[in-house]
N, C-alpha and C positions, 0 to 999 in steps of 0.2 A: 615436033620431032627432036629438036635439040634437047628439050627438057627430058624426054624419054631416054634418049641416048645417054644423057648425063647421069640419070638414075641408074641405068644399067652399068655404066662405068664405075660408079661409086660402089654398087653392090659387088662387082667383081673384085675391086680393091679390098673391100671388107672381107670377102671370102678368102682371097689369097693371103691376107694378113692373118686371118684366123687359122688357116692351114699351116702357115709358118710357125705360129705360136704352138700349135699342136705338135709340130715336128720337133721344136725345141724341148717340149715337155715329154718327148718320147712317143709322140703320135697319139692316135685315137686308141680305143680299147683294144682293137686287134693288134695294132702295132706295139702297144705296151706289153701284151702277152708274148708277142714274138721276141721283143727285146729281152724280156725276162728269161724266155726259153734259151736265147742265145747266151745270156749271162750264165745260166746254169750249166750249159754245155761247156763253156770255157772253164768253169769251176770244176766240172767233172774231169777235164783234161789235166788241170792242176793237181787234183787229188790222185789221179793215176800215177803221175810222176812221183808224188810223195809217198807212194806205197813202199818204196825202198827204205824209207826212214822209220819203218817199224822196227828195224834192227840194223844198227850201224855203230861204227866208232868214228871219232873225229878228233884231230889234234889242231888246236886253233891258237891264234894270238889275238888278244883284245886290248885295245887302248881306250880307256874311259877318261873323259875330261868333263867335270861338272862344276856348276856354279849355283850356290844357294844365296838368294837375295832375301834378307830378312824383312818381314812385314810385322814382326813382333819381337820384343826383347828375348822371348823364349827360344827363338831360332836364330842363332848367330849367322852372319853373312860369311861365306867361305868359298874358296876356289881350290879344287883338288884335281890331281891326276893319278891314275892308277893303271898299272900294267899287269896283265895276266897271261900265263901260258897254261892252257887247259887240255887235259886228256879226258875225253868224254866217251862213255860206253853206254849203249842203250839197247834194251831188249823188251819190247812192249808185250809180246805174247807171254813171256815168262815172268813179267813184272819185275825186271831187274834193271838197275841203273847204277853207274859208278862215275863220279866226277872227281878228278884229281887236278889241283890247281896250285901253281907257284905264282905268287903275286908280290909286287913291290911297288913303292911309291907311297902315296898318302892313303894309308889304310885305317879303318876304324880302330879306335883305342890304341893306335900305334904312334908314339912320339919318341924320337923324331921320325922323319920319313924313313921307311924301310928301304935299304939299299938293294941295288940289282944283284950284287954278288952274294947277298945273304937274304934271299926272299923268304917270306912266310909260306908254309905249305899247309894245305887243307885237303881232305878227301871226304866224300860223302857216298856211302854205299847203302843201297836199299834193295831188299828182295822180299820174298813172301813171308820170311820169318823175322827179320830184324831190320832196324834202321840204325846205321852206325855213322857217327861223325868223328873225324880224327884231325887234329891240328898240331902244328909245330911252329912256335914263334921264332925259333932259331934252329936252322937246319944243320948247323955245325956242331951243336952240343945237346940240344933239348930233344929227348925221346918223344915228347908230346903227350897229349891227353886224348882220351877216347870217351865219347858218350854213346852208350849202347842201349837202345830201346828194344826190349825183348817181347813185349806184348803188342807187336806191330800189326795193325788191322787195316791200314789204309794203303796197301801196296799198289793197287791199281791207280788210285787217285794221285798218290805222290810220285809214282813212276812217270805219269804223264806230266805232272807239274815240274818235274826235273827237266823236261824238254820245253814246256810252255813258259816257264819262269826262270829256271836255273841255268839253262844253256844260253850263254851270252851270244847274241846273234839270232835268237829265235824268231825275230821278225822276218828274216829272209826265208824261213821255213813256214811262214803263214800264221805264226802265233804273235799277233800284235798285242802291245801292252794293254792290260786291263781285263783280259779274258783267257781262260785255259782252252777254250774251243778254238780249233783252227779256223781260219777265215772262211773257207768254203762251207763249213758247217754253220757258221753264224749267218751267212748271207742266204742260205737256203730257206731260212725262216721268215723272210720278208718279201712282200709284194712290191715294195718301193725300191726296185732295182732295175737298172737299164744299162745297155751298152751304148756308148757314144757312137754316133753315125760314122764318124771318121776315126781311123786309127791315128795314133800319135807316136812320133819318134821319141824313144828314150835312148840316148847315145846314137848308135848307127842302125837301130832296129825298130821297125814298126810294131807297135803294141796295141792290143785291144784295151779300151778303157772302160772299166765298170764303175758305176756310181750306185751307192746304196745307202738307205737310211733304215736303221734298225733300232730296237730298244736298247741295244748295247752301244750305239754310237753311229756316226756318219763315216762312211768309208769311200775312198777312191783307190782303185787298183789298176795298175798297168800290167797286163798279162803279155808275156813275150812268147809268141808261138815258135820263134826260131830257136828257143832254148827251153824246150819241154814245157811250155806254158807256165813257167815259173814267174814269180813276181819280179819285175824289173824295177818297180817303184810302187810305193803304197803310202797312203795317208789315212789317219784315223783321228777323229775328234770326239772325245767323251765330255759331255756337259751335264747339267742338272737333270736328274731323273734317269740317266743311263746307268746300267749296272757297271760295277768296277770291282772285279773279282768277287769277294764275298759281301761287298757293300754296295751303296748307290751314291753316285756323285751328287753333292749338295749344291744349293744355290750359289752361284758365283764361281764354283770350281770349274777348272778347265784342264783337260789332260790331252795334249796333242802329241801324236807319234808320227814320225815320217821314216820311210825306208828309201834309200837312194844309192846311186853309184854301185849297183850290184854287178859283180863280175861272176861269170859262169865258166866252168870247165866240165869236161865229160869224165865220168868215172864208170867203167864197165858199161858204157853205152848210154848212161843217164846223165843229163845235164844237172849239175848241182851248184849251189852258190858257194863261191870261193872267197868272196869279199863283199863288203857292204858298209854303208854308213847309216847309222840309226840315230835319230835325234828325238829326245823327249823334251817337251816344253810344257811345264805344268804351272798352274796358279791355284793356290789355296788361300782365299781371302782372310786377312787378319793373321796369317801365319808366314807364308813364304812364296817366292817364285823360284822355280827350279828348272835348270836347263842342263841336259846331259847329252854329250856326243860320244857315240861308241863307234870305233873303227874295228870292224871284224875282218879277220883274215884267216882262212883255213890253210893248213899246211898238208893235211892228209885226211882221206876218208877211206873207210872200208865198209862196203855195203853188203848186208846179209852175211856177215862173217861167221866163222865157227867160234863162238864165244868161249866154249869149253876148252878148245885147243889153244886159244889166245889167253886163257885164264883171265878173262875180262873182269870177272867179279870176285877175284881173290882179294885177300887182304895182305898181299905181300909187300905193301908199301909201309906197313906199320913197324916201328922200331921196337926192339925188345926193351922192356922197362917202362913203356908208356903207361901212365896211370889210367885206370878204367873206372868210369862211373856208370852204374847200371840203373835203368829206369824200367819199372813194370807197372801193372795196373794199380798197384798200391802206392806208388810214388817213387821218390829218388832215394837210392841207398846212401846211407852215411858211411858205409864201409868202402874203402878204396881197394880195388883189385888192380892187377897188373897184366900186361901183355907179355907173353913169353913164347917164342917160336910158334906163332900162329894160334895160341890158346890163351884163354883168360885164366889166371891163377890167383890164389890168395897170397897173403904176405909170406906164407911158408912154402910157396912154390907148388901147392897142390892144385890140380886142374879143377875148374868150376864147371859143373854141368849146367849150362844155361837153360836147357829145357826144363829142368827141375828146380832151378833157383828161384826163390822168392825173396824179394827185397827185405832185408832185416835192418832195422835202424837201431843205433846205439841208444841205450837207456840213459 
């Protein structure tokens, strides 16, 4: 009898241990399906909250600190700090976006450091007809330069990229570095997704934790049900074979992104991210290691605004006398035009009809 009871006991231990292992792995087949269904429901709730960001304006402050550690003589080691004040306008349905930025600190091609009392100014406007970039190196005297693309054909793509790449703090809106698709869209395409059995506190609030492995990378998301099912925290790791925007990560490459310290406030009854810390930690073998910390702080949002009343997509920020370079399907014009009272003019002050203009190069 003793031998029989011992065998039964051993069998029970094995079965209990196996059950525990299944639980850690997300359970059996039925449990895995249930966990995936729960994850998709959480992502649906996240998506519903972010419907308001199809049309909005935001005024933000962004502090960026980054370090480049060289692994090759071609990539110098450096440490830099950059400050930005950004006025962002976005209209997905009508394919319009406008980003206006004052920035100072350690800026590209700027020596010495740009002072706070005389920041550089840039603006980028895109609509269904044109793509326009404007920049002023010295806001006290320089009227600036404009690059105007008139045969603009990628309005939808570039409008979305202005949010998924160009809007500093985009991780708090579900656009993690490496991909233009929002996180809920990415995770719907994988079966390797589950919700942890126990909620986890982020700050003072209990969050659902989603883990997923996709062809785009490995993700962990902390979803906060108390704040509109927004992201309270997130991690993403992209390694060999994972897609990385238009390319694929190579052997030895590592692109890690984290979102943390997210602060929420309500705007018109919707919880929106008002602050966050984003960290990029990248390694490209034989070239460099890169670490960037972004402190994102929102000052104001307007959700579903009347953009026409606000003149969100006007070019009223451009100074008279700014030089204009025009690009169309044939190339870059060698002729310099000018901006005068909201219009492009030639050197004699005559208005240029951009719809009829074809780039002409000097012989």
